Structure formats: structure tokens, C-alpha cells
DODREN-796876 format. One record per residue: chain; x, y, z of N, C-alpha, C in turn. Coordinates in Angstrom, 3 decimals. Each point is the difference from the previous one (the first is absolute). Layout:
BEGIN
{vexse: A	n.east: X	n.north: Y	n.up: Z	ca.east: X	ca.north: Y	ca.up: Z	c.east: X	c.north: Y	c.up: Z}
...
***
This chain:
BEGIN
{vexse: A	n.east: -18.965	n.north: 109.233	n.up: -33.427	ca.east: -0.759	ca.north: -0.936	ca.up: -0.644	c.east: 0.764	c.north: -1.410	c.up: -0.419}
{vexse: A	n.east: 1.160	n.north: 0.272	n.up: -0.746	ca.east: 0.841	ca.north: -1.064	ca.up: -0.007	c.east: 0.359	c.north: -0.887	c.up: 0.933}
{vexse: A	n.east: 0.377	n.north: 0.558	n.up: 1.254	ca.east: 0.222	ca.north: -0.851	ca.up: 1.061	c.east: -0.818	c.north: -0.919	c.up: 0.399}
{vexse: A	n.east: -1.262	n.north: 0.468	n.up: -0.073	ca.east: -1.166	ca.north: -0.625	ca.up: 0.440	c.east: -0.093	c.north: -1.308	c.up: -0.974}
{vexse: A	n.east: 0.049	n.north: 0.239	n.up: -1.388	ca.east: -0.081	ca.north: -1.065	ca.up: -0.769	c.east: 0.841	c.north: -1.029	c.up: 0.273}
{vexse: A	n.east: 1.284	n.north: 0.476	n.up: 0.060	ca.east: 1.160	ca.north: -0.905	ca.up: 0.230	c.east: 0.034	c.north: -0.763	c.up: 1.098}
{vexse: A	n.east: -0.509	n.north: 0.645	n.up: 0.996	ca.east: -0.251	ca.north: -0.661	ca.up: 1.308	c.east: -1.386	c.north: -1.218	c.up: -0.244}
{vexse: A	n.east: -0.878	n.north: 0.315	n.up: -0.683	ca.east: -0.958	ca.north: -0.986	ca.up: -0.008	c.east: 0.379	c.north: -0.945	c.up: -0.808}
{vexse: A	n.east: 0.691	n.north: -0.070	n.up: -1.253	ca.east: 0.771	ca.north: -1.050	ca.up: -0.706	c.east: 0.834	c.north: -0.620	c.up: 1.065}
{vexse: A	n.east: 0.869	n.north: 0.260	n.up: 0.611	ca.east: 0.554	ca.north: -0.730	ca.up: 1.106	c.east: -1.052	c.north: -0.688	c.up: 0.790}
{vexse: A	n.east: -0.561	n.north: 0.566	n.up: 0.628	ca.east: -1.194	ca.north: -0.687	ca.up: 0.835	c.east: -0.665	c.north: -1.277	c.up: -0.612}
{vexse: A	n.east: -0.389	n.north: 0.025	n.up: -1.237	ca.east: -0.609	ca.north: -0.891	ca.up: -0.774	c.east: 0.947	c.north: -0.971	c.up: 0.015}
{vexse: A	n.east: 1.262	n.north: 0.056	n.up: -0.450	ca.east: 1.013	ca.north: -0.856	ca.up: -0.151	c.east: 0.043	c.north: -0.887	c.up: 1.255}
{vexse: A	n.east: 0.066	n.north: 0.582	n.up: 1.155	ca.east: 0.480	ca.north: -0.571	ca.up: 1.141	c.east: -1.373	c.north: -0.632	c.up: 0.564}
{vexse: A	n.east: -1.211	n.north: 0.447	n.up: -0.348	ca.east: -1.307	ca.north: -0.704	ca.up: 0.085	c.east: 0.179	c.north: -1.360	c.up: -0.479}
{vexse: A	n.east: 0.442	n.north: 0.117	n.up: -1.265	ca.east: -0.067	ca.north: -1.199	ca.up: -0.867	c.east: 0.916	c.north: -1.171	c.up: 0.708}
{vexse: A	n.east: 1.270	n.north: 0.551	n.up: 0.290	ca.east: 0.712	ca.north: -0.784	ca.up: 0.531	c.east: -0.465	c.north: -0.827	c.up: 1.382}
{vexse: A	n.east: -0.684	n.north: 0.889	n.up: 0.761	ca.east: -0.613	ca.north: -0.532	ca.up: 1.333	c.east: -1.082	c.north: -0.788	c.up: -0.303}
{vexse: A	n.east: -0.894	n.north: -0.031	n.up: -0.941	ca.east: -0.831	ca.north: -1.029	ca.up: -0.600	c.east: 0.538	c.north: -1.116	c.up: -0.460}
{vexse: A	n.east: 1.080	n.north: -0.225	n.up: -0.900	ca.east: 0.870	ca.north: -1.114	ca.up: -0.249	c.east: 0.200	c.north: -0.685	c.up: 1.252}
{vexse: A	n.east: 0.631	n.north: 0.627	n.up: 0.838	ca.east: 0.591	ca.north: -0.504	ca.up: 1.128	c.east: -1.257	c.north: -0.699	c.up: 1.062}
{vexse: A	n.east: -0.955	n.north: 0.399	n.up: -0.107	ca.east: -0.993	ca.north: -0.229	ca.up: 0.780	c.east: -0.452	c.north: -1.539	c.up: -0.664}
{vexse: A	n.east: 0.010	n.north: -0.084	n.up: -1.274	ca.east: -0.480	ca.north: -1.286	ca.up: -0.851	c.east: 1.282	c.north: -1.053	c.up: 0.168}
{vexse: A	n.east: 0.953	n.north: 0.408	n.up: 0.594	ca.east: 1.075	ca.north: -0.802	ca.up: 0.014	c.east: 1.341	c.north: -0.092	c.up: -1.027}
{vexse: A	n.east: -0.159	n.north: 1.158	n.up: -0.667	ca.east: 0.906	ca.north: 0.033	ca.up: -1.297	c.east: 1.040	c.north: 0.742	c.up: 0.654}
{vexse: A	n.east: 0.801	n.north: -0.700	n.up: 0.791	ca.east: 1.108	ca.north: 0.697	ca.up: 0.710	c.east: 1.009	c.north: 0.203	c.up: -1.186}
{vexse: A	n.east: 0.531	n.north: -0.979	n.up: -0.742	ca.east: 1.039	ca.north: 0.180	ca.up: -0.835	c.east: -0.061	c.north: 1.093	c.up: -0.927}
{vexse: A	n.east: -1.542	n.north: 0.082	n.up: -0.636	ca.east: -0.315	ca.north: 1.161	ca.up: -0.871	c.east: 0.258	c.north: 1.332	c.up: 0.737}
{vexse: A	n.east: -0.643	n.north: -0.006	n.up: 1.175	ca.east: 0.056	ca.north: 1.073	ca.up: 0.755	c.east: 1.671	c.north: 0.621	c.up: 0.547}
{vexse: A	n.east: 0.682	n.north: -1.023	n.up: -0.012	ca.east: 1.393	ca.north: 0.315	ca.up: 0.017	c.east: 0.732	c.north: 0.459	c.up: -1.116}
{vexse: A	n.east: -0.453	n.north: -0.565	n.up: -1.179	ca.east: 0.613	ca.north: 0.690	ca.up: -1.073	c.east: -0.555	c.north: 1.394	c.up: -0.357}
{vexse: A	n.east: -1.497	n.north: -0.025	n.up: 0.017	ca.east: -0.485	ca.north: 1.441	ca.up: -0.094	c.east: 0.477	c.north: 1.170	c.up: 0.959}
{vexse: A	n.east: 0.609	n.north: -0.123	n.up: 1.133	ca.east: 0.590	ca.north: 1.225	ca.up: 0.561	c.east: 0.998	c.north: 0.305	c.up: -0.504}
{vexse: A	n.east: 0.871	n.north: -0.890	n.up: -0.792	ca.east: 1.299	ca.north: 0.416	ca.up: -0.564	c.east: -0.066	c.north: 0.271	c.up: -1.555}
{vexse: A	n.east: -1.388	n.north: -0.017	n.up: -0.609	ca.east: -0.225	ca.north: 0.103	ca.up: -1.432	c.east: 0.259	c.north: 1.688	c.up: 0.001}
{vexse: A	n.east: 0.676	n.north: 0.191	n.up: -1.242	ca.east: 0.149	ca.north: 1.524	ca.up: -0.213	c.east: -1.394	c.north: 0.932	c.up: 0.002}
{vexse: A	n.east: -0.924	n.north: -0.458	n.up: 0.330	ca.east: -1.386	ca.north: 0.677	ca.up: -0.475	c.east: 0.222	c.north: 1.410	c.up: 0.720}
{vexse: A	n.east: 0.290	n.north: -0.211	n.up: 1.289	ca.east: -0.036	ca.north: 1.474	ca.up: 0.749	c.east: 1.129	c.north: 0.592	c.up: -0.532}
{vexse: A	n.east: 1.163	n.north: -0.323	n.up: -0.318	ca.east: 1.226	ca.north: 0.578	ca.up: -0.474	c.east: -0.593	c.north: 0.623	c.up: -1.542}
{vexse: A	n.east: -0.638	n.north: -0.775	n.up: -0.858	ca.east: -0.176	ca.north: 0.352	ca.up: -1.186	c.east: -0.774	c.north: 1.428	c.up: -0.044}
{vexse: A	n.east: -1.101	n.north: 0.090	n.up: 0.954	ca.east: -0.847	ca.north: 1.080	ca.up: -0.105	c.east: 0.694	c.north: 1.231	c.up: 0.469}
{vexse: A	n.east: 1.014	n.north: -0.292	n.up: 1.095	ca.east: 0.654	ca.north: 0.969	ca.up: 0.843	c.east: 0.969	c.north: 0.498	c.up: -0.955}
{vexse: A	n.east: 0.834	n.north: -0.936	n.up: -0.937	ca.east: 1.095	ca.north: 0.635	ca.up: -0.944	c.east: -0.556	c.north: 0.415	c.up: -1.146}
{vexse: A	n.east: -1.415	n.north: -0.048	n.up: -0.362	ca.east: -0.480	ca.north: 0.885	ca.up: -0.976	c.east: -0.161	c.north: 1.090	c.up: 0.521}
{vexse: A	n.east: -0.757	n.north: 0.441	n.up: 0.986	ca.east: -0.126	ca.north: 1.383	ca.up: 0.571	c.east: 1.378	c.north: 0.661	c.up: 0.194}
{vexse: A	n.east: 0.765	n.north: -0.705	n.up: 0.748	ca.east: 1.574	ca.north: 0.888	ca.up: 0.263	c.east: 0.466	c.north: 0.236	c.up: -1.523}
{vexse: A	n.east: 0.018	n.north: -0.852	n.up: -1.085	ca.east: 0.408	ca.north: 0.289	ca.up: -1.113	c.east: -0.814	c.north: 1.065	c.up: -0.984}
{vexse: A	n.east: -1.033	n.north: 0.086	n.up: 0.309	ca.east: -0.785	ca.north: 1.062	ca.up: -0.644	c.east: -0.063	c.north: 1.251	c.up: 0.566}
{vexse: A	n.east: -0.099	n.north: 0.123	n.up: 1.414	ca.east: 0.167	ca.north: 1.022	ca.up: 0.942	c.east: 1.301	c.north: 0.855	c.up: -0.064}
{vexse: A	n.east: 1.033	n.north: -1.051	n.up: 0.315	ca.east: 1.193	ca.north: 0.523	ca.up: 0.516	c.east: 1.115	c.north: -0.163	c.up: -1.132}
{vexse: A	n.east: -0.200	n.north: -0.936	n.up: -0.940	ca.east: 0.712	ca.north: -0.004	ca.up: -0.979	c.east: 0.932	c.north: -1.534	c.up: 0.008}
{vexse: A	n.east: 0.701	n.north: -0.066	n.up: -1.221	ca.east: 0.634	ca.north: -1.539	ca.up: 0.055	c.east: 1.330	c.north: 0.230	c.up: 1.022}
{vexse: A	n.east: 0.544	n.north: 1.160	n.up: 0.244	ca.east: 1.121	ca.north: -0.105	ca.up: 0.824	c.east: -0.290	c.north: -0.341	c.up: 1.408}
{vexse: A	n.east: -1.086	n.north: 0.569	n.up: 0.609	ca.east: -0.469	ca.north: -0.359	ca.up: 1.338	c.east: -0.587	c.north: -1.387	c.up: -0.101}
{vexse: A	n.east: -0.522	n.north: -0.559	n.up: -0.962	ca.east: -0.329	ca.north: -1.515	ca.up: -0.184	c.east: 1.090	c.north: -0.715	c.up: 0.017}
{vexse: A	n.east: 1.078	n.north: 0.483	n.up: -0.618	ca.east: 1.362	ca.north: -1.283	ca.up: -0.200	c.east: 0.377	c.north: 0.177	c.up: 1.751}
{vexse: A	n.east: -0.016	n.north: 1.223	n.up: 0.675	ca.east: 0.545	ca.north: -0.020	ca.up: 1.088	c.east: -1.018	c.north: -0.988	c.up: 1.051}
{vexse: A	n.east: -1.155	n.north: 0.337	n.up: 0.042	ca.east: -0.869	ca.north: -0.937	ca.up: 0.830	c.east: -0.013	c.north: -1.680	c.up: -0.528}
{vexse: A	n.east: 0.302	n.north: -0.233	n.up: -1.071	ca.east: 0.221	ca.north: -1.571	ca.up: -0.474	c.east: 1.077	c.north: -0.272	c.up: 0.666}
{vexse: A	n.east: 1.110	n.north: 0.814	n.up: -0.250	ca.east: 1.501	ca.north: -0.565	ca.up: 0.547	c.east: -0.335	c.north: -0.245	c.up: 1.604}
{vexse: A	n.east: -0.517	n.north: 0.850	n.up: 0.753	ca.east: -0.339	ca.north: -0.123	ca.up: 1.383	c.east: -0.898	c.north: -1.352	c.up: 0.263}
{vexse: A	n.east: -0.581	n.north: -0.222	n.up: -0.926	ca.east: -1.263	ca.north: -1.049	ca.up: 0.471	c.east: 0.878	c.north: -1.159	c.up: -0.342}
{vexse: A	n.east: 0.948	n.north: -0.163	n.up: -1.008	ca.east: 0.849	ca.north: -1.085	ca.up: -0.099	c.east: 0.893	c.north: -0.418	c.up: 1.222}
{vexse: A	n.east: 0.296	n.north: 1.099	n.up: 0.606	ca.east: 0.804	ca.north: -0.261	ca.up: 1.075	c.east: -0.779	c.north: -0.599	c.up: 1.270}
{vexse: A	n.east: -1.468	n.north: 0.783	n.up: -0.001	ca.east: -0.925	ca.north: -0.588	ca.up: 0.917	c.east: 0.054	c.north: -1.418	c.up: 0.085}
{vexse: A	n.east: 0.689	n.north: -0.873	n.up: -0.915	ca.east: -0.623	ca.north: -1.329	ca.up: -0.123	c.east: 0.500	c.north: -0.626	c.up: 1.018}
{vexse: A	n.east: 1.572	n.north: 0.312	n.up: 0.474	ca.east: 0.595	ca.north: -0.550	ca.up: 1.117	c.east: -0.747	c.north: 0.078	c.up: 1.429}
{vexse: A	n.east: -0.219	n.north: 1.200	n.up: 0.188	ca.east: -0.964	ca.north: 0.270	ca.up: 1.294	c.east: -1.236	c.north: -0.691	c.up: 0.114}
{vexse: A	n.east: -0.725	n.north: -0.297	n.up: -1.312	ca.east: -1.036	ca.north: -0.642	ca.up: -0.185	c.east: 0.147	c.north: -1.541	c.up: 0.112}
{vexse: A	n.east: 0.956	n.north: -0.428	n.up: -0.359	ca.east: 0.437	ca.north: -1.548	ca.up: 0.428	c.east: 0.293	c.north: -0.189	c.up: 1.374}
{vexse: A	n.east: 0.529	n.north: 1.078	n.up: 0.830	ca.east: 0.604	ca.north: -0.246	ca.up: 1.082	c.east: -1.430	c.north: 0.079	c.up: 0.869}
{vexse: A	n.east: -0.919	n.north: 0.886	n.up: -0.024	ca.east: -1.547	ca.north: 0.014	ca.up: 0.389	c.east: -0.447	c.north: -1.265	c.up: -0.156}
{vexse: A	n.east: -0.200	n.north: -0.376	n.up: -1.083	ca.east: -0.558	ca.north: -1.388	ca.up: -0.370	c.east: 0.477	c.north: -1.272	c.up: 0.957}
{vexse: A	n.east: 1.303	n.north: 0.026	n.up: 0.046	ca.east: 0.825	ca.north: -0.977	ca.up: 0.550	c.east: -0.333	c.north: -0.129	c.up: 1.643}
{vexse: A	n.east: 0.070	n.north: 1.333	n.up: 0.499	ca.east: -0.154	ca.north: 0.123	ca.up: 1.361	c.east: -1.572	c.north: -0.607	c.up: 0.352}
{vexse: A	n.east: -0.807	n.north: 0.537	n.up: -0.742	ca.east: -1.443	ca.north: -0.290	ca.up: 0.174	c.east: -0.268	c.north: -1.429	c.up: -0.140}
{vexse: A	n.east: 0.503	n.north: -0.742	n.up: -1.004	ca.east: 0.034	ca.north: -1.333	ca.up: -0.200	c.east: 0.367	c.north: -0.851	c.up: 1.391}
{vexse: A	n.east: 1.373	n.north: 0.303	n.up: 0.419	ca.east: 0.532	ca.north: -0.735	ca.up: 1.085	c.east: -0.627	c.north: 0.288	c.up: 1.153}
{vexse: A	n.east: -0.549	n.north: 1.140	n.up: 0.413	ca.east: -0.596	ca.north: 0.209	ca.up: 1.258	c.east: -1.662	c.north: -0.267	c.up: -0.012}
{vexse: A	n.east: -0.523	n.north: 0.007	n.up: -0.986	ca.east: -1.461	ca.north: -0.470	ca.up: -0.126	c.east: -0.183	c.north: -1.246	c.up: 0.390}
{vexse: A	n.east: -0.853	n.north: -0.360	n.up: 1.091	ca.east: -0.332	ca.north: -0.997	ca.up: 0.843	c.east: 0.978	c.north: -0.167	c.up: 1.012}
{vexse: A	n.east: 0.960	n.north: 0.479	n.up: 0.141	ca.east: 1.192	ca.north: 0.168	ca.up: 1.306	c.east: -0.504	c.north: 1.009	c.up: 1.163}
{vexse: A	n.east: -0.450	n.north: 1.182	n.up: -0.769	ca.east: -0.253	ca.north: 1.298	ca.up: 0.739	c.east: -1.711	c.north: 0.457	c.up: -0.407}
{vexse: A	n.east: -0.578	n.north: 0.673	n.up: 0.774	ca.east: -1.094	ca.north: 0.591	ca.up: -0.541	c.east: 0.029	c.north: 0.771	c.up: -1.381}
{vexse: A	n.east: -1.124	n.north: -0.262	n.up: -0.608	ca.east: 0.006	ca.north: 0.646	ca.up: -1.388	c.east: 0.669	c.north: 1.569	c.up: -0.116}
{vexse: A	n.east: -0.595	n.north: 0.630	n.up: 1.074	ca.east: 0.262	ca.north: 1.492	ca.up: -0.150	c.east: 1.677	c.north: 0.302	c.up: 0.506}
{vexse: A	n.east: 0.562	n.north: -0.975	n.up: 0.574	ca.east: 1.389	ca.north: 0.294	ca.up: 0.423	c.east: 0.728	c.north: -0.517	c.up: -1.245}
{vexse: A	n.east: -0.227	n.north: -1.105	n.up: -0.718	ca.east: 0.667	ca.north: -0.358	ca.up: -1.128	c.east: 0.026	c.north: 1.016	c.up: -1.027}
{vexse: A	n.east: -1.096	n.north: 0.566	n.up: -0.375	ca.east: -0.297	ca.north: 1.152	ca.up: -0.995	c.east: 0.830	c.north: 1.091	c.up: 0.336}
{vexse: A	n.east: -0.029	n.north: 0.459	n.up: 1.468	ca.east: 0.662	ca.north: 0.938	ca.up: 0.308	c.east: 1.571	c.north: -0.104	c.up: -0.189}
{vexse: A	n.east: 0.465	n.north: -1.156	n.up: 0.393	ca.east: 1.363	ca.north: -0.358	ca.up: 0.003	c.east: 0.487	c.north: 0.030	c.up: -1.584}
{vexse: A	n.east: -0.837	n.north: -0.423	n.up: -0.889	ca.east: 0.054	ca.north: 0.130	ca.up: -1.210	c.east: 0.381	c.north: 1.296	c.up: -0.696}
{vexse: A	n.east: -0.937	n.north: 0.929	n.up: 0.438	ca.east: -0.070	ca.north: 1.377	ca.up: -0.207	c.east: 1.233	c.north: 0.695	c.up: 0.357}
{vexse: A	n.east: 0.401	n.north: -0.460	n.up: 1.387	ca.east: 1.181	ca.north: 0.815	ca.up: 0.599	c.east: 1.256	c.north: -0.235	c.up: -0.926}
{vexse: A	n.east: -0.173	n.north: -1.475	n.up: -0.447	ca.east: 1.078	ca.north: -0.556	ca.up: -0.777	c.east: 0.266	c.north: 0.780	c.up: -1.235}
{vexse: A	n.east: -0.987	n.north: 0.074	n.up: -0.745	ca.east: -0.207	ca.north: 0.717	ca.up: -1.242	c.east: 0.436	c.north: 1.503	c.up: 0.180}
{vexse: A	n.east: -0.562	n.north: 0.450	n.up: 1.119	ca.east: 0.595	ca.north: 1.665	ca.up: 0.346	c.east: 1.557	c.north: 0.052	c.up: 0.031}
{vexse: A	n.east: 0.542	n.north: -0.812	n.up: 0.832	ca.east: 1.329	ca.north: -0.117	ca.up: 0.218	c.east: 0.762	c.north: -0.168	c.up: -1.172}
{vexse: A	n.east: -0.388	n.north: -0.995	n.up: -0.746	ca.east: 0.731	ca.north: -0.269	ca.up: -1.388	c.east: -0.322	c.north: 1.416	c.up: -0.880}
{vexse: A	n.east: -1.049	n.north: 0.205	n.up: -0.111	ca.east: -0.377	ca.north: 1.431	ca.up: -1.000	c.east: 0.949	c.north: 0.944	c.up: 0.355}
{vexse: A	n.east: 0.210	n.north: 0.252	n.up: 1.458	ca.east: 0.575	ca.north: 1.226	ca.up: 0.253	c.east: 1.394	c.north: -0.282	c.up: -0.245}
{vexse: A	n.east: 0.695	n.north: -0.920	n.up: 0.158	ca.east: 1.269	ca.north: -0.347	ca.up: -0.444	c.east: 0.244	c.north: 0.445	c.up: -1.435}
{vexse: A	n.east: -0.907	n.north: -0.461	n.up: -0.808	ca.east: 0.001	ca.north: 0.125	ca.up: -1.578	c.east: -0.282	c.north: 1.807	c.up: -0.160}
{vexse: A	n.east: -0.798	n.north: 0.513	n.up: 0.634	ca.east: -0.193	ca.north: 1.336	ca.up: -0.119	c.east: 1.308	c.north: 0.766	c.up: 0.494}
{vexse: A	n.east: 0.474	n.north: -0.346	n.up: 1.168	ca.east: 1.348	ca.north: 0.905	ca.up: 0.052	c.east: 1.122	c.north: -0.538	c.up: -0.768}
{vexse: A	n.east: 0.098	n.north: -0.893	n.up: -0.385	ca.east: 0.974	ca.north: -0.486	ca.up: -1.158	c.east: -0.349	c.north: 0.691	c.up: -1.302}
{vexse: A	n.east: -1.198	n.north: 0.433	n.up: -0.252	ca.east: -0.254	ca.north: 0.537	ca.up: -1.288	c.east: 0.073	c.north: 1.333	c.up: 0.224}
{vexse: A	n.east: -0.364	n.north: 0.726	n.up: 1.198	ca.east: 0.151	ca.north: 1.391	ca.up: 0.204	c.east: 1.653	c.north: 0.216	c.up: -0.098}
{vexse: A	n.east: 0.740	n.north: -0.716	n.up: 0.787	ca.east: 1.481	ca.north: 0.075	ca.up: -0.221	c.east: 0.352	c.north: 0.241	c.up: -1.303}
{vexse: A	n.east: -0.265	n.north: -0.919	n.up: -0.711	ca.east: 0.465	ca.north: -0.254	ca.up: -1.357	c.east: -0.518	c.north: 1.491	c.up: -0.909}
{vexse: A	n.east: -1.079	n.north: 0.529	n.up: 0.236	ca.east: -0.528	ca.north: 0.969	ca.up: -0.688	c.east: 0.722	c.north: 1.317	c.up: 0.081}
{vexse: A	n.east: 0.571	n.north: 0.166	n.up: 1.415	ca.east: 0.898	ca.north: 1.066	ca.up: 0.537	c.east: 1.376	c.north: 0.125	c.up: -0.622}
{vexse: A	n.east: 0.331	n.north: -1.437	n.up: -0.646	ca.east: 1.392	ca.north: -0.054	ca.up: -0.072	c.east: 0.274	c.north: 0.300	c.up: -1.564}
***
């Protein structure tokens, strides 16, 4: 039941952002995408269910994800309008996955040392 409640909360947040975008509030929508609202309730549940050590590991990983996230945003920004939307988004996701994979490999290598 918890997963359904969490999914519904995420769906409500996405619907709110899309409603704002439809009204032309693109800057607000862009800011809300990055607001810690989703991570706030995610961190709450991770901390409550798995403990503070698991929370700290997850938060540290999220901090490292800022670099792949900026890469994703930069690629989408550059390619939007020059290529079909689906291709710009796909290239952004592929760039994110590539950079995140490098970080994961580095993190895994460090964990074994």
C-alpha cells in the first residue's frame, strides 16, 4: 500500500507541473522539476525504513548525480529545436547514463579498495 501512496503523490506532483506548463509558467515548471519535493519524501521513507546510514549513502549518490543531470540538461538544451524532441531527449538520457555509469564504476572501484 505504501508504494501506491508514494506513486500517487508523485503523479499529483507531475500533474501539477504539467498544469503549470500548459498555462505558460515554464520557469516555475523548470524550477519545480528540480525542487527537492520528490527527494524530500523519498529521503524520509529511506531514512525511516532503512536507517540513517542508508540515507547518507543515497544522499551522497544523489549529490554525485548532479553532474550527469547537468549533462542531460545541457544536451537537451543544445539539441532542442535542432532535432526532433524525442531525439534531443534520448541523447540527453544517453549522456546522463554514460556519465552516471562512469561515476558508478569509479564508486564501485573505490568501494573495493
